[in-house]
N, C-alpha and C positions, 0 to 999 in steps of 0.2 A: 429471524434473524440468523446469523449468520455464528457458528463458535469460532471462527478464525479472523481474523485481522493483519492485514497488512504489517508489514516492516521493510524497511531500508539498510540496506548495509552501506551507510556512508561511502567508504572507499574503492565501492564500486559502481556508486555512480557518479556518472560523466555529464550528468546536467544538460541531458537531451531535450528536457520536458515533453517527451514522447507519451511517458503517462499521463501528463496534466491534460491532454486530449480525452484517452480512456476512462478516467474516472469520472463517471457520469453522478455521482456525490459530493464533487468537489472535497475532498479529504488528502488532496496534494496538493502541498504546494514548495515552490522551489527559495531556498533561503540560505544565507550563508554570502561571504564574499566571491568565492567557489559557488557557484550554485548548485544545492544538492535536493534531492526532491525531499520531503518531510509529510508523512503521514500525518493527519488529525485524526484520533483514536474517533470520539466521538461522530464523527461523520463517518467512518466507513464501515461499509458492510458485511468485509469480507468477502467480495464477488470473485474475485481473482484475474480480474481482466489489466489490471496493471501488471501483475505477473509475467501474465504469457505476451504483454506488450513491449517490455523492459527488453532492449538489445544485449544489452550486459548481465541481465539477470540479478541485478540488485533488489528486487525489491521478493520478499518472501512471503508467505503463509504461516503464520503461525497459531496454532490454537491456545485460546485465550477462557475455554471457558469447556469444560467433559458435556460430551452430546448430552448425557441425562441432567445438566440440568437447565435445557432449553426447554420449555412449554412447545407442545403439539396442539 
């Protein structure tokens, strides 16, 4: 498991859905009347593929656990 999780900046998301195809874990869905990406945290493994794919840089990786807490 990663100590990171993806976060969406809704004001930057244009709803292009490119991230949906990149997430191998099904952790991203579109929601709202003007569809915006939303991360399902329990499915996100923090791999970062969505962050490098997003054309508007609307997805960031945030640290959710300190490195010491992850079992090796």
